[in-house]
C-alpha positions in Angstrom: 0.3 2.2 -37.3 -1.6 -1.0 -39.0 -2.8 0.6 -42.1 0.8 1.1 -42.6 2.3 -2.0 -41.4 -0.2 -3.5 -44.4 0.9 -1.3 -46.9 1.9 -4.1 -49.0 -1.4 -5.5 -49.1 -2.1 -2.3 -51.7 1.2 -2.7 -53.5 0.4 -3.5 -56.9 1.9 -7.1 -57.4 0.9 -7.5 -61.3 3.5 -4.7 -63.1 1.0 -4.5 -66.1 -1.5 -3.0 -63.7 -1.0 0.9 -63.1 -1.3 2.1 -59.7 -4.2 4.8 -59.0 -3.9 7.4 -56.2 -6.8 5.7 -54.0 -4.4 3.2 -53.1 -2.3 6.1 -51.2 -5.0 8.0 -50.0 -4.5 7.2 -46.2 -1.0 8.7 -46.6 -2.0 12.2 -47.9 -2.3 15.2 -46.4 -4.7 18.0 -47.3 -5.5 21.1 -45.3 -8.7 19.3 -44.2 -7.2 16.5 -42.9 -8.1 15.3 -39.3 -5.1 15.5 -37.6 -4.5 16.0 -33.7 -2.2 18.6 -32.7 0.6 17.5 -31.0 0.9 16.5 -27.2 3.8 18.3 -25.7 5.4 16.5 -22.9 8.5 18.1 -22.1 8.8 22.0 -22.5 11.6 25.0 -21.1 10.2 28.1 -20.4 7.0 27.3 -21.7 8.4 26.0 -25.2 7.9 22.7 -26.9 10.8 20.5 -26.6 9.3 16.6 -26.9 6.1 15.7 -28.2 4.1 12.1 -28.4 5.5 10.2 -31.5 8.5 12.2 -31.8 12.5 11.7 -31.1 14.2 14.2 -29.1 18.2 14.2 -28.9 20.1 15.1 -25.9 23.8 15.3 -27.0 27.0 16.2 -25.3 30.7 15.6 -24.4 31.8 13.2 -21.9 31.1 14.2 -18.0 29.1 17.3 -19.3 26.2 16.2 -17.4 23.8 14.5 -19.8 22.8 12.0 -17.8 22.3 14.9 -14.8 19.7 16.2 -17.3 17.7 12.9 -17.9 17.2 12.6 -13.9 15.9 16.0 -13.7 13.3 14.9 -16.4 12.3 11.4 -15.2 11.7 13.0 -11.6 9.6 15.4 -13.4 7.8 12.5 -14.9 7.2 10.2 -12.2 5.7 12.6 -10.0 1.6 13.3 -10.0 2.0 17.3 -10.1 4.9 19.4 -10.4 4.7 20.8 -6.9 6.1 17.3 -5.7 9.7 17.9 -7.1 12.4 18.6 -4.3 15.3 19.8 -6.5 14.0 20.4 -9.9 15.2 22.5 -13.0 13.7 26.0 -12.9 12.0 26.4 -16.2 12.3 22.5 -17.3 8.4 21.2 -17.2 7.8 17.9 -17.5 4.1 16.6 -17.8 3.3 14.1 -14.8 2.5 10.6 -15.2 -1.1 10.7 -13.9 -2.2 7.8 -15.7 0.3 5.7 -14.2 1.7 4.5 -17.5 5.0 3.1 -18.4 8.2 5.1 -17.8 10.9 3.3 -19.5 14.8 4.1 -18.8 17.5 2.1 -20.4 21.2 2.3 -19.7 24.4 1.2 -21.7 26.7 2.3 -20.1 26.9 3.1 -16.2 28.3 0.5 -14.1 25.4 -1.1 -12.2 26.1 0.6 -8.8 26.4 4.0 -10.3 23.2 3.5 -12.1 21.5 2.5 -8.7 22.9 5.4 -7.3 21.6 7.8 -10.4 18.3 6.0 -9.9 17.8 6.8 -6.2 18.9 10.2 -6.7 16.0 10.4 -9.0 13.7 9.4 -6.3 14.4 12.1 -3.9 14.4 14.4 -6.0 10.5 13.2 -6.7 10.1 12.7 -2.9 9.4 9.0 -3.3 10.3 6.7 -0.8 10.9 3.6 -3.2 10.8 2.8 -7.0 7.1 3.0 -8.2 5.8 0.2 -10.2 5.8 2.2 -13.7 9.3 3.1 -13.2 11.1 0.6 -15.1 14.7 1.2 -15.6 17.2 -1.1 -16.9 20.7 -1.8 -17.6 21.7 -4.0 -20.4 25.5 -3.5 -20.9 26.0 -7.1 -20.2 24.0 -7.8 -23.2 25.9 -8.9 -26.7 25.3 -5.5 -29.0 22.9 -8.1 -31.1 20.4 -8.2 -28.4 20.0 -4.7 -27.5 17.2 -3.5 -29.8 15.4 -7.3 -29.3 15.1 -6.8 -25.8 14.4 -2.9 -25.9 11.7 -4.1 -28.2 10.2 -6.4 -25.5 10.3 -4.0 -22.6 8.5 -1.6 -24.1 5.5 -4.5 -25.6 5.1 -5.9 -22.3 5.5 -2.4 -20.2 2.8 -1.3 -22.5 0.6 -4.5 -21.9 0.8 -4.3 -18.5 0.5 -0.4 -17.8 -1.5 0.6 -20.7 0.7 2.7 -22.2 3.8 4.5 -22.4 4.2 7.9 -20.9 8.2 8.5 -22.1 11.2 6.5 -22.6 15.1 7.2 -22.0 17.6 5.5 -24.1 21.1 6.3 -22.7 23.0 6.0 -25.0 21.8 5.3 -28.6 25.3 4.7 -29.9 25.4 1.4 -28.2 22.9 0.0 -30.4 25.1 -0.4 -33.6 28.8 -1.4 -33.8 29.7 1.8 -36.2 28.3 5.3 -35.7 29.7 6.3 -39.1 27.9 3.2 -40.6 25.1 4.8 -42.6 22.8 1.6 -43.1 23.0 1.1 -39.2 23.0 4.3 -38.1 19.6 5.4 -40.3 17.7 1.6 -39.3 18.2 2.1 -35.6 17.0 5.8 -35.6 14.3 4.9 -37.6 13.3 1.9 -35.2 13.3 4.2 -32.5 11.2 6.8 -34.1 8.6 3.9 -35.0 8.5 3.0 -31.2 7.8 6.5 -30.2 5.0 6.1 -33.0 3.8 3.0 -31.8 3.7 4.1 -28.2 2.8 7.6 -28.8 5.3 9.0 -26.3 8.4 10.5 -26.8 11.7 8.9 -27.1 14.9 10.8 -25.7 18.3 9.4 -27.0 21.6 10.4 -25.8 24.6 10.7 -27.9 28.4 11.8 -27.3 29.7 14.7 -29.6 33.2 14.3 -30.8 35.9 15.0 -28.7 36.8 18.9 -29.0 33.5 19.5 -31.2 29.7 20.3 -30.8 29.1 17.9 -33.4 27.2 14.8 -32.2 29.0 11.7 -33.4 29.0 10.0 -36.7 26.3 9.4 -39.4 24.5 8.8 -36.3 24.5 11.8 -34.7 23.7 13.5 -38.1 20.7 11.1 -38.5 19.4 12.2 -35.0 19.8 15.8 -35.7 17.5 15.2 -38.9 14.8 13.1 -37.3 14.4 14.7 -34.0 12.2 17.7 -33.6 15.0 18.8 -30.6 18.2 18.9 -30.4 19.6 19.5 -27.0 23.2 19.9 -25.7 24.6 19.8 -22.3 27.9 21.8 -22.0 29.7 22.6 -19.3 32.3 25.2 -17.5 34.1 24.3 -14.5 31.7 22.8 -12.3 28.7 23.8 -13.9 26.8 22.5 -16.7 24.3 24.1 -18.6 21.8 23.4 -21.6 21.8 25.0 -25.1 19.3 24.7 -27.9 20.8 23.5 -30.8 18.2 22.5 -33.2 14.3 23.0 -32.8 11.1 21.9 -34.5 8.7 23.7 -32.2 10.4 26.8 -30.7 12.9 29.2 -31.3 16.6 29.0 -29.7 16.1 32.7 -28.2 13.0 31.4 -26.6 15.3 28.9 -24.8 17.4 29.7 -21.7 20.7 28.4 -21.0 19.8 26.5 -17.5 22.3 25.8 -15.5 23.2 22.9 -12.8 25.7 22.3 -10.7 26.7 19.1 -8.3 25.9 19.4 -5.0 28.1 17.2 -2.5 25.6 18.1 0.2 22.9 16.2 -1.6 25.0 14.1 -3.6 23.3 15.2 -6.7 23.2 17.8 -9.4 21.1 20.9 -8.2 19.3 24.0 -10.0 22.1 27.0 -10.6 20.1 29.5 -12.3 20.2 30.9 -15.9 23.6 31.7 -17.6 24.2 34.9 -18.6 25.6 35.7 -21.8 26.6 38.8 -23.3 23.7 39.4 -25.0 21.5 38.6 -22.1 23.5 41.3 -19.9 23.1 44.1 -23.1 19.3 43.0 -23.2 18.9 43.8 -19.2 21.0 46.9 -19.7 18.9 48.4 -22.2 15.5 47.7 -20.3 16.9 49.4 -17.3 18.3 52.4 -19.7 14.8 52.6 -21.1 13.1 52.4 -17.6 15.4 55.2 -16.5 14.4 57.3 -19.1 10.8 56.9 -18.5 11.3 57.9 -15.1 13.2 60.9 -16.3 10.4 61.8 -18.6 7.1 61.0 -16.3 8.0 61.2 -12.9 6.1 63.6 -11.2 2.7 62.7 -12.3 3.2 64.4 -15.7 1.5 62.7 -18.8 1.8 63.5 -22.6 0.4 62.8 -25.4 2.2 60.0 -27.6 3.3 63.1 -30.2 4.7 65.0 -26.7 6.1 62.0 -25.4 8.0 61.3 -28.3 9.5 64.8 -28.5 10.5 64.6 -24.3 12.0 61.1 -25.6 14.2 62.9 -28.4 14.7 65.7 -25.6 16.0 63.4 -22.8 18.1 60.5 -25.4 19.3 62.9 -28.3 18.4 60.5 -30.6 16.3 61.0 -33.9 12.5 60.2 -34.2 12.4 56.6 -35.4 14.9 55.8 -32.4 12.6 57.6 -29.9 9.3 55.6 -31.3 11.1 52.3 -30.6 12.2 53.4 -27.0 8.5 54.7 -26.9 7.4 51.0 -27.8 9.3 49.1 -25.6 8.4 51.0 -22.8 5.1 49.9 -23.3 5.4 46.4 -24.2 7.5 46.4 -20.8 4.7 48.3 -18.7 6.8 51.2 -17.8 4.0 53.5 -19.2 0.4 53.1 -19.6 -2.4 55.2 -21.6 -5.3 57.1 -19.4 -8.8 57.7 -20.0 -7.6 61.2 -21.3 -5.1 59.3 -24.3 -2.4 60.9 -22.8 0.6 58.5 -21.7 2.1 58.3 -18.0 4.3 56.5 -16.0 2.9 52.9 -14.9 2.1 52.1 -11.3 4.3 49.4 -11.5 7.2 51.4 -12.9 7.5 53.9 -9.8 
Protein backbone atom coordinates (compact mmCIF):
# COMPACT_ATOMS: atom_id res chain seq x y z
CA UNK A 1 0.00 0.00 0.00
CA UNK A 2 2.87 2.38 0.77
CA UNK A 3 4.27 1.79 -2.69
CA UNK A 4 0.92 2.58 -4.28
CA UNK A 5 0.49 5.66 -2.12
CA UNK A 6 3.89 6.85 -3.28
CA UNK A 7 3.18 6.16 -6.93
CA UNK A 8 3.38 9.88 -7.63
CA UNK A 9 7.09 9.65 -6.86
CA UNK A 10 7.57 7.48 -9.93
CA UNK A 11 5.53 9.60 -12.29
CA UNK A 12 7.39 11.54 -14.91
CA UNK A 13 7.30 15.23 -14.08
CA UNK A 14 9.29 16.32 -17.10
CA UNK A 15 7.16 15.82 -20.17
CA UNK A 16 10.29 15.68 -22.28
CA UNK A 17 11.38 12.44 -20.58
CA UNK A 18 9.73 9.32 -21.93
CA UNK A 19 8.42 6.89 -19.28
CA UNK A 20 10.02 3.47 -18.93
CA UNK A 21 8.26 0.21 -18.03
CA UNK A 22 10.57 -0.19 -15.03
CA UNK A 23 8.70 2.68 -13.37
CA UNK A 24 5.55 0.54 -13.37
CA UNK A 25 7.13 -2.87 -12.71
CA UNK A 26 5.58 -3.32 -9.26
CA UNK A 27 2.08 -3.21 -10.76
CA UNK A 28 2.74 -5.96 -13.31
CA UNK A 29 1.30 -9.44 -12.77
CA UNK A 30 2.90 -12.50 -14.36
CA UNK A 31 2.55 -16.25 -13.91
CA UNK A 32 5.48 -16.18 -11.47
CA UNK A 33 4.32 -13.19 -9.39
CA UNK A 34 4.35 -14.01 -5.70
CA UNK A 35 0.73 -13.43 -4.68
CA UNK A 36 -0.71 -15.05 -1.54
CA UNK A 37 -4.06 -16.80 -2.04
CA UNK A 38 -7.14 -14.98 -0.73
CA UNK A 39 -7.99 -15.87 2.85
CA UNK A 40 -11.72 -16.70 3.18
CA UNK A 41 -13.51 -15.21 6.18
CA UNK A 42 -17.13 -15.94 5.27
CA UNK A 43 -18.31 -19.06 3.46
CA UNK A 44 -21.72 -20.54 2.68
CA UNK A 45 -21.98 -24.28 2.15
CA UNK A 46 -18.19 -24.33 1.98
CA UNK A 47 -18.13 -21.81 -0.90
CA UNK A 48 -16.19 -18.56 -0.53
CA UNK A 49 -18.26 -15.40 -0.07
CA UNK A 50 -15.87 -12.90 1.57
CA UNK A 51 -12.09 -12.74 1.66
CA UNK A 52 -9.56 -10.41 3.22
CA UNK A 53 -9.10 -7.16 1.32
CA UNK A 54 -12.39 -7.27 -0.59
CA UNK A 55 -15.95 -5.93 -0.49
CA UNK A 56 -19.14 -7.95 -0.13
CA UNK A 57 -22.56 -6.42 -0.70
CA UNK A 58 -25.73 -7.49 1.10
CA UNK A 59 -28.82 -6.01 -0.53
CA UNK A 60 -32.54 -6.27 -0.11
CA UNK A 61 -35.80 -4.43 0.32
CA UNK A 62 -36.63 -2.58 3.52
CA UNK A 63 -37.42 -4.98 6.40
CA UNK A 64 -36.38 -8.00 4.33
CA UNK A 65 -33.96 -9.25 7.00
CA UNK A 66 -30.62 -7.67 6.04
CA UNK A 67 -29.78 -6.68 9.62
CA UNK A 68 -30.73 -10.15 10.84
CA UNK A 69 -28.26 -11.68 8.39
CA UNK A 70 -25.51 -9.37 9.61
CA UNK A 71 -26.26 -10.39 13.20
CA UNK A 72 -25.59 -14.03 12.25
CA UNK A 73 -22.31 -12.93 10.67
CA UNK A 74 -21.14 -10.79 13.60
CA UNK A 75 -22.01 -13.51 16.11
CA UNK A 76 -19.94 -15.98 14.10
CA UNK A 77 -17.01 -13.56 14.05
CA UNK A 78 -16.78 -12.69 17.75
CA UNK A 79 -16.47 -16.26 19.03
CA UNK A 80 -13.33 -18.37 19.32
CA UNK A 81 -15.02 -21.45 17.88
CA UNK A 82 -18.15 -21.99 15.80
CA UNK A 83 -19.34 -24.46 18.47
CA UNK A 84 -20.00 -21.49 20.76
CA UNK A 85 -22.83 -20.21 18.55
CA UNK A 86 -26.23 -20.76 20.18
CA UNK A 87 -28.42 -19.92 17.20
CA UNK A 88 -26.40 -19.77 14.03
CA UNK A 89 -27.49 -20.01 10.42
CA UNK A 90 -26.77 -23.54 9.23
CA UNK A 91 -24.44 -23.46 6.25
CA UNK A 92 -23.07 -19.99 7.04
CA UNK A 93 -19.54 -20.13 8.43
CA UNK A 94 -17.53 -17.15 9.66
CA UNK A 95 -13.85 -17.43 10.51
CA UNK A 96 -13.66 -16.98 14.32
CA UNK A 97 -11.73 -14.00 15.67
CA UNK A 98 -9.03 -16.06 17.39
CA UNK A 99 -6.54 -13.18 17.56
CA UNK A 100 -8.91 -10.69 19.21
CA UNK A 101 -8.65 -8.24 16.33
CA UNK A 102 -11.22 -5.47 16.04
CA UNK A 103 -14.66 -6.24 14.64
CA UNK A 104 -16.24 -2.98 13.53
CA UNK A 105 -19.95 -2.45 12.92
CA UNK A 106 -21.19 0.99 11.87
CA UNK A 107 -24.92 1.70 11.66
CA UNK A 108 -26.39 4.80 10.03
CA UNK A 109 -30.08 3.84 10.14
CA UNK A 110 -31.27 2.28 13.40
CA UNK A 111 -32.65 4.15 16.38
CA UNK A 112 -30.35 3.82 19.40
CA UNK A 113 -32.66 1.48 21.35
CA UNK A 114 -33.11 -0.79 18.31
CA UNK A 115 -29.36 -0.82 17.71
CA UNK A 116 -28.73 -1.89 21.29
CA UNK A 117 -31.43 -4.56 21.10
CA UNK A 118 -29.77 -6.02 17.99
CA UNK A 119 -26.38 -5.96 19.70
CA UNK A 120 -27.76 -7.87 22.68
CA UNK A 121 -29.21 -10.54 20.40
CA UNK A 122 -25.78 -10.95 18.79
CA UNK A 123 -24.24 -11.53 22.20
CA UNK A 124 -26.90 -14.12 23.09
CA UNK A 125 -26.24 -15.97 19.83
CA UNK A 126 -22.55 -16.06 20.66
CA UNK A 127 -23.13 -17.08 24.29
CA UNK A 128 -21.46 -13.86 25.47
CA UNK A 129 -22.59 -12.28 28.73
CA UNK A 130 -21.18 -8.88 27.83
CA UNK A 131 -19.79 -7.05 24.82
CA UNK A 132 -16.14 -8.01 24.20
CA UNK A 133 -13.72 -5.10 23.94
CA UNK A 134 -12.88 -5.88 20.33
CA UNK A 135 -16.52 -5.69 19.18
CA UNK A 136 -16.88 -2.04 18.24
CA UNK A 137 -20.46 -1.21 17.24
CA UNK A 138 -21.18 2.45 16.52
CA UNK A 139 -24.34 4.40 15.71
CA UNK A 140 -23.34 7.54 13.78
CA UNK A 141 -26.66 8.71 12.38
CA UNK A 142 -26.62 11.86 14.54
CA UNK A 143 -23.57 13.11 12.62
CA UNK A 144 -23.73 15.27 9.53
CA UNK A 145 -23.29 13.23 6.39
CA UNK A 146 -20.04 15.09 5.68
CA UNK A 147 -18.59 13.57 8.86
CA UNK A 148 -19.43 9.93 8.15
CA UNK A 149 -16.36 9.14 6.11
CA UNK A 150 -13.81 10.80 8.40
CA UNK A 151 -15.45 9.24 11.45
CA UNK A 152 -15.31 5.77 9.90
CA UNK A 153 -11.70 6.23 8.85
CA UNK A 154 -10.75 7.40 12.34
CA UNK A 155 -12.46 4.43 13.99
CA UNK A 156 -10.66 1.99 11.69
CA UNK A 157 -7.27 3.56 12.26
CA UNK A 158 -7.63 3.69 16.05
CA UNK A 159 -9.11 0.17 16.23
CA UNK A 160 -6.34 -1.31 14.11
CA UNK A 161 -3.71 0.24 16.33
CA UNK A 162 -5.32 -0.83 19.61
CA UNK A 163 -6.25 -4.39 18.60
CA UNK A 164 -3.35 -4.98 16.21
CA UNK A 165 -5.56 -5.43 13.19
CA UNK A 166 -9.16 -5.66 12.02
CA UNK A 167 -10.97 -8.96 11.51
CA UNK A 168 -14.17 -7.69 9.85
CA UNK A 169 -15.99 -4.43 9.07
CA UNK A 170 -19.75 -4.12 8.47
CA UNK A 171 -21.31 -0.90 7.14
CA UNK A 172 -25.07 -0.65 7.55
CA UNK A 173 -25.77 1.18 5.20
CA UNK A 174 -23.44 2.62 2.61
CA UNK A 175 -26.07 4.79 0.87
CA UNK A 176 -26.15 7.18 3.83
CA UNK A 177 -22.51 8.12 3.21
CA UNK A 178 -23.48 10.14 0.11
CA UNK A 179 -26.30 12.57 -0.63
CA UNK A 180 -27.40 11.12 -3.96
CA UNK A 181 -27.11 7.43 -4.86
CA UNK A 182 -27.49 8.40 -8.53
CA UNK A 183 -24.43 10.64 -8.47
CA UNK A 184 -21.71 8.68 -10.34
CA UNK A 185 -18.79 10.63 -8.89
CA UNK A 186 -19.97 10.36 -5.28
CA UNK A 187 -20.93 6.70 -5.70
CA UNK A 188 -17.61 5.73 -7.26
CA UNK A 189 -15.70 7.66 -4.61
CA UNK A 190 -17.41 6.08 -1.60
CA UNK A 191 -17.09 2.54 -2.96
CA UNK A 192 -13.42 3.26 -3.67
CA UNK A 193 -13.06 4.56 -0.10
CA UNK A 194 -14.33 1.30 1.41
CA UNK A 195 -12.38 -0.77 -1.09
CA UNK A 196 -9.27 1.10 0.05
CA UNK A 197 -10.03 0.38 3.72
CA UNK A 198 -10.47 -3.32 2.97
CA UNK A 199 -7.06 -3.45 1.28
CA UNK A 200 -5.33 -1.27 3.88
CA UNK A 201 -6.49 -3.34 6.83
CA UNK A 202 -6.51 -6.71 5.02
CA UNK A 203 -10.05 -7.54 6.08
CA UNK A 204 -13.42 -8.09 4.42
CA UNK A 205 -15.85 -5.19 4.40
CA UNK A 206 -19.55 -5.92 4.13
CA UNK A 207 -21.69 -3.04 2.89
CA UNK A 208 -25.47 -3.07 3.09
CA UNK A 209 -27.60 -1.34 0.48
CA UNK A 210 -31.33 -1.23 -0.24
CA UNK A 211 -32.88 -2.35 -3.50
CA UNK A 212 -35.24 -0.12 -5.47
CA UNK A 213 -38.91 -0.49 -4.42
CA UNK A 214 -40.49 -3.39 -6.27
CA UNK A 215 -37.19 -4.37 -7.89
CA UNK A 216 -34.15 -6.59 -7.28
CA UNK A 217 -31.83 -3.82 -8.51
CA UNK A 218 -29.61 -2.17 -5.89
CA UNK A 219 -30.30 1.56 -5.55
CA UNK A 220 -28.92 3.93 -8.15
CA UNK A 221 -25.43 4.22 -9.52
CA UNK A 222 -24.18 3.34 -6.04
CA UNK A 223 -25.81 -0.08 -6.30
CA UNK A 224 -24.30 -0.65 -9.73
CA UNK A 225 -20.85 0.28 -8.46
CA UNK A 226 -21.23 -2.04 -5.46
CA UNK A 227 -22.07 -4.83 -7.90
CA UNK A 228 -18.99 -4.15 -10.00
CA UNK A 229 -16.55 -3.88 -7.11
CA UNK A 230 -17.84 -6.56 -4.73
CA UNK A 231 -16.54 -10.12 -4.87
CA UNK A 232 -20.02 -11.27 -3.82
CA UNK A 233 -23.49 -9.76 -3.85
CA UNK A 234 -25.95 -11.61 -1.60
CA UNK A 235 -29.57 -10.55 -1.73
CA UNK A 236 -31.99 -10.99 1.17
CA UNK A 237 -35.62 -11.60 0.25
CA UNK A 238 -38.71 -12.46 2.24
CA UNK A 239 -41.91 -14.42 1.76
CA UNK A 240 -44.37 -13.82 4.55
CA UNK A 241 -42.54 -14.19 7.86
CA UNK A 242 -39.59 -16.06 6.36
CA UNK A 243 -36.45 -14.38 4.99
CA UNK A 244 -33.94 -16.12 2.76
CA UNK A 245 -30.70 -15.37 0.98
CA UNK A 246 -30.21 -15.54 -2.77
CA UNK A 247 -26.77 -15.38 -4.41
CA UNK A 248 -26.74 -12.67 -7.07
CA UNK A 249 -23.13 -12.17 -8.15
CA UNK A 250 -20.25 -14.41 -7.07
CA UNK A 251 -16.60 -14.31 -8.10
CA UNK A 252 -15.38 -17.23 -5.99
CA UNK A 253 -18.31 -19.65 -6.31
CA UNK A 254 -21.14 -20.76 -8.55
CA UNK A 255 -24.70 -19.70 -7.79
CA UNK A 256 -25.83 -23.30 -7.82
CA UNK A 257 -23.42 -24.08 -4.97
CA UNK A 258 -25.07 -21.60 -2.58
CA UNK A 259 -28.32 -22.81 -0.97
CA UNK A 260 -31.10 -20.35 -0.19
CA UNK A 261 -30.69 -20.30 3.58
CA UNK A 262 -33.85 -19.26 5.43
CA UNK A 263 -34.41 -17.56 8.77
CA UNK A 264 -37.48 -16.34 10.62
CA UNK A 265 -38.23 -14.23 13.68
CA UNK A 266 -38.76 -16.11 16.94
CA UNK A 267 -40.96 -14.27 19.45
CA UNK A 268 -39.76 -16.63 22.16
CA UNK A 269 -36.07 -15.77 21.63
CA UNK A 270 -36.52 -12.21 20.44
CA UNK A 271 -34.42 -12.61 17.29
CA UNK A 272 -34.26 -14.44 13.97
CA UNK A 273 -33.45 -18.16 13.95
CA UNK A 274 -32.54 -20.71 11.31
CA UNK A 275 -35.45 -21.98 9.20
CA UNK A 276 -33.69 -24.49 6.96
CA UNK A 277 -33.12 -24.30 3.21
CA UNK A 278 -35.71 -22.92 0.83
CA UNK A 279 -37.03 -25.69 -1.38
CA UNK A 280 -37.22 -24.51 -4.96
CA UNK A 281 -38.96 -26.30 -7.78
CA UNK A 282 -35.57 -27.34 -9.14
CA UNK A 283 -34.49 -28.61 -5.72
CA UNK A 284 -37.57 -30.80 -5.56
CA UNK A 285 -36.97 -32.10 -9.08
CA UNK A 286 -33.36 -32.96 -8.25
CA UNK A 287 -34.42 -34.72 -5.06
CA UNK A 288 -37.05 -36.72 -6.93
CA UNK A 289 -34.50 -37.75 -9.58
CA UNK A 290 -32.05 -39.00 -6.97
CA UNK A 291 -34.84 -41.00 -5.32
CA UNK A 292 -35.83 -42.48 -8.69
CA UNK A 293 -32.25 -43.56 -9.40
CA UNK A 294 -31.98 -45.21 -5.97
CA UNK A 295 -35.18 -47.16 -6.65
CA UNK A 296 -33.86 -48.29 -10.05
CA UNK A 297 -30.69 -49.57 -8.36
CA UNK A 298 -32.68 -51.48 -5.76
CA UNK A 299 -34.87 -52.99 -8.46
CA UNK A 300 -31.89 -54.21 -10.49
CA UNK A 301 -29.29 -55.12 -7.87
CA UNK A 302 -31.35 -56.30 -4.87
CA UNK A 303 -30.83 -59.87 -3.70
CA UNK A 304 -27.04 -59.57 -3.87
CA UNK A 305 -27.11 -59.52 -7.64
CA UNK A 306 -24.03 -58.20 -9.43
CA UNK A 307 -23.35 -57.38 -13.06
CA UNK A 308 -20.56 -56.29 -15.32
CA UNK A 309 -20.77 -52.71 -16.52
CA UNK A 310 -22.23 -53.78 -19.88
CA UNK A 311 -24.81 -56.06 -18.28
CA UNK A 312 -25.75 -53.34 -15.77
CA UNK A 313 -26.44 -50.92 -18.61
CA UNK A 314 -28.63 -53.54 -20.32
CA UNK A 315 -30.57 -54.09 -17.07
CA UNK A 316 -31.11 -50.35 -16.64
CA UNK A 317 -32.36 -50.04 -20.23
CA UNK A 318 -34.82 -52.90 -19.65
CA UNK A 319 -36.06 -51.51 -16.32
CA UNK A 320 -36.50 -47.93 -17.48
CA UNK A 321 -37.33 -48.44 -21.17
CA UNK A 322 -34.63 -45.88 -21.93
CA UNK A 323 -31.94 -45.89 -24.59
CA UNK A 324 -28.28 -46.70 -24.08
CA UNK A 325 -27.10 -43.11 -23.59
CA UNK A 326 -29.69 -42.39 -20.89
CA UNK A 327 -28.96 -45.68 -19.15
CA UNK A 328 -25.26 -44.80 -19.00
CA UNK A 329 -26.14 -41.43 -17.43
CA UNK A 330 -28.29 -43.18 -14.80
CA UNK A 331 -25.43 -45.58 -14.05
CA UNK A 332 -23.00 -42.64 -13.74
CA UNK A 333 -25.27 -40.80 -11.29
CA UNK A 334 -25.90 -43.98 -9.28
CA UNK A 335 -22.15 -44.42 -8.90
CA UNK A 336 -21.65 -40.75 -8.00
CA UNK A 337 -24.28 -40.96 -5.25
CA UNK A 338 -22.70 -44.15 -3.88
CA UNK A 339 -25.74 -46.31 -4.59
CA UNK A 340 -23.65 -48.95 -6.37
CA UNK A 341 -20.06 -50.07 -5.96
CA UNK A 342 -17.55 -52.18 -7.88
CA UNK A 343 -16.35 -55.39 -6.27
CA UNK A 344 -13.03 -57.15 -6.56
CA UNK A 345 -14.53 -59.25 -9.36
CA UNK A 346 -15.13 -56.04 -11.40
CA UNK A 347 -18.87 -56.55 -11.10
CA UNK A 348 -21.20 -53.82 -9.87
CA UNK A 349 -23.57 -54.38 -6.97
CA UNK A 350 -25.78 -52.44 -4.55
CA UNK A 351 -23.68 -50.64 -1.95
CA UNK A 352 -24.24 -51.26 1.75
CA UNK A 353 -25.51 -47.70 2.33
CA UNK A 354 -28.15 -48.00 -0.38
CA UNK A 355 -29.92 -50.99 1.19
